[in-house]
ZAMISE-149941 format. One line per field, with one value per residue (C-alpha): residue number from 0; residue in one letter; x, y, z. Coordinates in Angstrom, 3 decimals, padded with zeros to 6 digits. Layout:
<tiros>
n <- NUM ...
res <- A ...
u <- X ...
v <- Y ...
w <- Z ...
</tiros>
This chain:
<tiros>
n <- 0 1 2 3 4 5 6 7 8 9 10 11 12 13 14 15 16 17 18 19 20 21 22 23 24 25 26 27 28 29 30 31 32 33 34 35 36 37 38 39 40 41 42 43 44 45 46 47 48 49 50 51 52 53 54 55 56 57 58 59 60 61 62 63 64 65 66 67 68 69 70 71 72 73 74 75 76 77 78 79 80 81 82 83 84 85 86 87 88 89 90 91 92 93 94 95 96 97 98 99 100 101 102 103 104 105 106 107 108 109 110 111 112 113 114 115 116 117 118 119 120 121 122 123 124 125 126 127 128 129 130 131 132 133 134 135 136 137 138 139 140 141 142 143 144 145 146 147 148 149 150 151 152 153 154 155 156 157 158 159 160 161 162 163 164 165 166 167 168 169 170 171 172 173 174 175 176 177 178 179 180 181 182 183 184 185 186 187 188 189 190 191 192 193 194 195 196 197 198 199 200 201 202 203 204 205 206 207 208 209 210 211 212 213 214 215 216 217 218 219 220 221 222 223 224 225 226 227 228 229 230 231 232 233 234 235 236 237 238 239 240 241 242 243 244 245 246 247 248 249 250 251 252 253 254 255 256 257 258 259 260 261 262 263 264 265 266 267 268 269 270 271 272 273 274 275 276 277 278 279 280 281 282 283 284 285 286 287 288 289 290 291 292 293 294 295 296 297 298 299 300 301 302 303 304 305 306 307 308 309 310 311 312 313 314 315 316 317 318 319 320 321 322 323 324 325 326 327 328 329 330 331 332 333 334 335
res <- M S H H G E P V P D H L L I K I E H R D D P V S A V S E D D A V R R S L A Y P K T M W G A P V F G A A E E V D G R W R I L N L L D D Y P Q G A R D S L A S H F R R L F S E A P D T P E N E T A R N E Y Q A A F E L L D W E V V N D L T V H G R R Y R I I R A Q P F I R S G P D G P E P P R P S D P D P Y P P G R T R D V R S P V E G F V I D P A A A T G L A A G L L R M E M S P A F Y K A G M V P D D V R E D S R R A L G T H P N V V L L P V G F T I G E Q V D G R W Q P Q T P A T Y P T P Q A A R D S V F P R F S D I I P H E N A S I E E I Q A A Y A R A R A E F E A P R T D E F E V K G V R C R V T R V E C F I R V G P D G P E G P R P S D W D P E P P P E L H V Q Q L R E Q G L M P D P E
u <- 000.000 001.317 000.616 001.323 003.747 005.381 004.642 001.841 003.239 002.249 000.277 -002.074 -002.673 -005.942 -005.101 -008.114 -007.703 -010.239 -010.574 -012.541 -012.137 -015.428 -014.809 -014.078 -017.112 -019.408 -017.842 -018.256 -021.883 -022.524 -020.968 -023.159 -026.342 -025.573 -024.621 -028.124 -029.906 -027.854 -026.935 -026.232 -022.842 -022.669 -019.348 -018.591 -016.033 -012.415 -010.263 -006.540 -003.682 000.008 001.940 005.574 007.327 008.762 010.510 008.862 005.312 003.450 002.245 -000.480 000.458 -002.995 -006.086 -008.145 -008.441 -011.049 -008.593 -004.917 -003.438 -004.763 -002.851 000.314 -000.030 -000.393 002.730 004.617 003.506 004.826 008.265 008.163 007.521 010.391 012.633 011.680 012.056 015.535 018.138 020.242 023.480 026.094 024.922 021.380 022.387 021.706 018.293 017.246 018.359 016.338 013.238 013.476 013.987 010.958 008.495 009.781 009.306 005.748 004.990 005.715 005.167 002.598 004.516 002.873 005.981 009.275 012.147 013.362 016.284 016.248 012.510 009.787 006.612 003.458 000.133 -002.467 -006.051 -008.769 -012.330 -015.031 -018.330 -021.399 -023.874 -027.531 -030.778 -034.536 -034.480 -031.430 -027.693 -026.102 -025.749 -022.927 -022.724 -022.960 -019.347 -017.994 -015.869 -017.367 -015.418 -015.691 -018.593 -020.338 -018.181 -014.921 -014.121 -012.669 -009.039 -009.553 -006.884 -008.077 -007.089 -006.235 -003.210 -000.295 -002.239 000.071 -001.156 -000.331 -002.264 -000.581 -001.808 -004.260 -007.883 -011.181 -013.687 -016.069 -013.262 -011.668 -014.914 -015.407 -011.927 -012.771 -015.936 -014.179 -011.037 -012.754 -015.186 -015.115 -017.530 -020.190 -021.136 -023.410 -022.573 -019.612 -017.894 -016.098 -012.584 -013.403 -014.799 -011.790 -009.362 -011.406 -011.230 -007.511 -006.792 -007.894 -004.733 -002.266 -003.535 -005.454 -005.876 -007.504 -006.809 -009.617 -009.018 -010.398 -014.093 -015.230 -018.568 -020.489 -023.944 -026.507 -029.557 -032.826 -033.817 -036.820 -036.929 -033.273 -030.283 -027.213 -024.164 -024.537 -020.837 -018.058 -016.162 -015.649 -015.114 -013.220 -016.062 -019.879 -019.827 -017.369 -019.885 -022.706 -020.569 -020.207 -023.929 -023.419 -025.556 -024.406 -022.657 -025.617 -027.905 -026.109 -025.483 -027.583 -028.496 -027.447 -025.124 -023.632 -020.106 -017.276 -017.615 -021.356 -020.794 -018.050 -020.300 -023.198 -020.916 -019.624 -023.212 -024.187 -021.178 -021.978 -025.632 -024.933 -025.748 -024.692 -027.234 -026.718 -028.568 -027.897 -031.270 -032.308 -033.739 -032.123 -034.626 -037.064 -034.502 -034.069 -030.413 -028.543 -025.017 -023.736 -020.985 -018.344 -016.018 -013.008 -010.434 -007.144 -006.050 -002.566 -000.218 003.338 004.769 002.371 -000.812 -002.573 -001.963 -004.215 -005.753 -005.628 -009.407 -009.480 -010.789 -007.782 -008.873 -005.982 -002.305 000.470 000.333 003.391 002.537 -001.017 000.251 002.490 -000.451 -002.642 000.066 000.464 -003.306 -003.190 -005.331 -002.649 -000.087 003.628 005.421 007.126
v <- 000.000 003.452 006.989 009.672 007.259 006.259 003.375 004.254 005.075 002.603 005.192 005.677 002.010 000.145 -003.324 -005.603 -009.321 -012.015 -014.534 -017.677 -019.582 -020.377 -018.034 -015.063 -015.858 -015.820 -012.604 -010.874 -011.975 -010.707 -007.362 -006.922 -007.837 -005.547 -002.596 -002.804 -003.353 -000.696 001.864 004.874 005.377 007.400 008.653 008.636 010.643 009.911 007.643 007.896 005.559 005.002 003.249 002.368 002.062 -001.387 -002.214 000.701 -000.095 001.304 -001.150 -000.155 -000.439 000.529 002.422 003.118 006.808 009.382 012.290 012.627 013.222 009.902 008.244 010.162 008.988 005.402 005.803 007.139 004.013 001.917 003.529 003.043 -000.645 -000.907 000.879 -001.479 -004.598 -003.702 -005.118 -002.434 -003.457 -001.452 -002.775 -001.538 001.858 003.764 002.171 002.758 006.389 006.951 005.276 007.376 010.574 009.687 009.156 012.222 014.298 013.002 013.787 017.459 018.275 017.724 015.472 013.465 012.189 011.054 008.702 006.548 004.111 004.200 003.609 006.112 006.443 008.426 009.305 008.200 009.146 006.721 007.314 004.855 004.565 002.346 001.372 002.140 001.163 001.562 -000.705 000.919 000.156 -002.860 -005.917 -008.465 -010.286 -014.089 -014.142 -012.093 -014.387 -014.951 -017.906 -017.397 -018.501 -016.125 -015.062 -016.052 -012.832 -010.589 -011.202 -011.441 -009.352 -006.740 -007.574 -003.882 -004.276 -005.227 -004.493 -003.336 -000.273 -001.318 000.523 -001.626 -004.937 -006.775 -006.735 -008.251 -006.555 -005.303 -003.871 -002.271 -000.586 000.627 002.165 003.918 005.233 006.517 007.967 011.142 011.444 014.423 016.332 018.262 021.862 022.282 018.912 020.088 023.398 025.090 024.333 020.630 020.537 022.378 019.970 017.087 018.533 019.288 015.673 014.559 016.177 015.292 011.727 010.784 007.042 005.003 001.639 -000.334 -001.692 -004.923 -004.615 -004.012 -004.191 -002.145 -002.046 000.367 001.540 002.815 005.841 007.994 006.336 007.019 004.716 005.703 003.830 002.550 003.315 004.624 001.351 -001.014 -004.732 -007.241 -009.761 -009.711 -011.856 -009.499 -006.711 -008.871 -009.679 -005.946 -005.635 -005.874 -004.132 -000.588 000.033 002.047 -000.914 -003.315 -001.171 -002.873 000.377 004.000 003.521 000.227 -000.515 -001.395 -005.040 -005.039 -003.400 -005.896 -008.798 -007.387 -006.949 -010.513 -011.834 -009.768 -011.061 -014.663 -014.277 -012.315 -014.128 -012.352 -012.095 -014.634 -012.767 -009.543 -008.062 -007.873 -005.557 -004.138 -002.625 -002.054 -000.444 -002.091 -002.950 -004.246 -005.527 -003.067 -003.521 -000.748 -000.250 002.058 003.527 005.395 007.947 007.456 009.698 009.509 009.621 007.119 007.329 010.570 012.089 014.356 017.357 020.909 020.841 017.484 017.697 017.511 018.916 017.967 018.977 016.444 015.118 016.798 020.098 019.764 019.245 022.303 024.393 023.243 024.178 027.609 028.101 027.028 023.960 021.468 021.747 021.770 018.472 019.990
w <- 000.000 -000.879 000.244 -002.397 -004.022 -000.735 001.643 004.060 007.524 010.201 012.144 009.160 008.376 008.766 007.555 007.057 006.474 005.699 008.494 007.720 010.984 012.799 015.756 013.488 011.333 014.366 015.693 012.335 012.130 015.674 014.779 011.710 013.564 016.487 014.275 012.816 016.148 017.996 015.328 017.554 019.198 022.409 023.760 027.450 029.412 028.447 030.599 031.211 031.920 031.282 028.544 027.886 024.541 023.876 020.585 018.815 020.008 022.977 025.619 028.079 031.745 033.030 031.970 035.067 035.825 034.885 034.963 033.954 037.412 038.619 035.770 036.691 040.283 039.031 036.910 039.950 041.830 038.934 039.308 043.083 042.500 040.003 042.524 045.345 043.182 041.924 044.352 046.037 044.346 042.424 039.058 039.771 041.135 037.902 037.396 041.014 040.864 037.684 039.090 042.242 040.250 038.114 040.953 042.808 039.642 039.185 042.837 042.181 038.491 035.740 033.346 030.577 028.740 030.210 029.537 032.405 032.219 028.417 028.021 027.097 029.157 028.422 029.981 027.433 026.682 025.563 024.424 025.612 023.773 023.759 021.104 021.662 019.983 020.502 023.570 025.196 025.385 023.735 026.004 025.659 022.357 022.138 020.927 023.860 026.070 029.530 030.943 034.696 036.925 039.350 042.266 040.581 038.732 041.438 040.452 036.699 034.951 032.499 028.896 028.452 030.747 028.530 025.325 022.516 020.604 017.043 014.295 011.628 013.076 010.825 011.899 010.848 008.584 011.303 013.437 010.386 009.394 012.962 012.949 009.677 011.299 014.418 012.810 011.506 014.442 016.797 018.991 017.144 017.918 020.916 022.466 024.565 025.463 022.593 023.876 024.243 020.705 019.292 020.968 019.574 016.080 016.374 017.353 013.873 012.533 015.263 015.818 012.658 013.230 016.000 017.593 019.239 022.726 024.198 025.016 028.602 030.398 032.924 034.493 033.104 035.060 033.633 035.726 034.798 031.399 030.593 030.744 032.720 034.050 037.592 038.181 035.905 036.396 033.471 033.990 031.795 031.363 031.534 034.693 036.372 035.781 037.198 040.250 040.919 041.721 045.472 048.121 048.817 052.117 053.384 052.673 055.010 058.131 060.845 062.674 062.956 065.954 064.816 065.982 063.635 064.653 063.888 060.519 059.643 060.637 058.595 055.589 055.925 056.064 053.014 051.092 052.037 051.013 047.829 044.618 041.464 038.642 035.870 033.146 031.274 032.337 035.999 038.643 041.774 044.225 041.394 039.085 035.698 035.039 032.024 031.512 028.925 026.382 026.420 023.459 023.521 021.159 021.419 018.863 017.416 015.488 014.126 017.671 019.228 021.321 022.183 025.601 027.671 025.926 027.353 027.898 029.724 033.283 035.600 038.989 041.249 041.256 041.868 045.445 046.964 045.295 046.600 050.160 049.821 048.607 051.487 053.994 052.419 052.778 056.421 055.717 056.723 059.540 058.850 059.516 062.556
</tiros>
């Protein structure tokens, strides 16, 4: 494939290949049916995480936070772990010093790109979205893996962790068409503040391609005739989302003046008696709920995945800077 007479750069590629194995055939058929039944795509708030560059590709470390500073704090924790795991020996002195310098920097400054011990790291931005139709949000598809029984999903690792962001990797027809649909998409006028829309439009030039991430799942609630997420959390499998439907803390407190021991006992009883739903449609205290399929993409450009945008909500400063500010305002005592 060429681009103005030259090979197409990897960051612009959408490579579609025909896959005729039974699993791919079923997945493609599911995708076609669901695109017709749930034709509307609805974007949620962006999520943020951290990635590291390995052999020219970016690998996701985590993608958990709803604002950039949370992702920076997670990256600082990653460097603290690397520091603690490296033996305190002369041959590891350089690495340990760089890891320590990295987490101390992130504790004080807003940094979205850095190189540590010869490896690049970046805070990344991803865009979740769901499909919706006349009957509400899209539930899990028959071809979505759901291998774990109820109650056995708490420690299931998210497939996003370790995912390699590779725009040149071959994909199936449905995923390729979805990437083509999302690549030119940005916020329309009137949907969001002007600065958010302008950043969205600008990203089409700086990061013109998209890569789809592994699908996640959440619980949607129908309130006053409208569907909304029960929590912002996304789970790796449909059953993990069902397992999350646990009584709220306020629902299990035995009485207003309950002691810690009574609350702990009540929680233990609630956990023992809890039975996760086994269907995608159920009610919780009269509220209609649905396991909802959440798709997500990351924009990519010539230098890799997109980072936070100037208009992204980022309410907190780095932790050490925040403490310093609170002390200067008299809201926190000095260490002495």
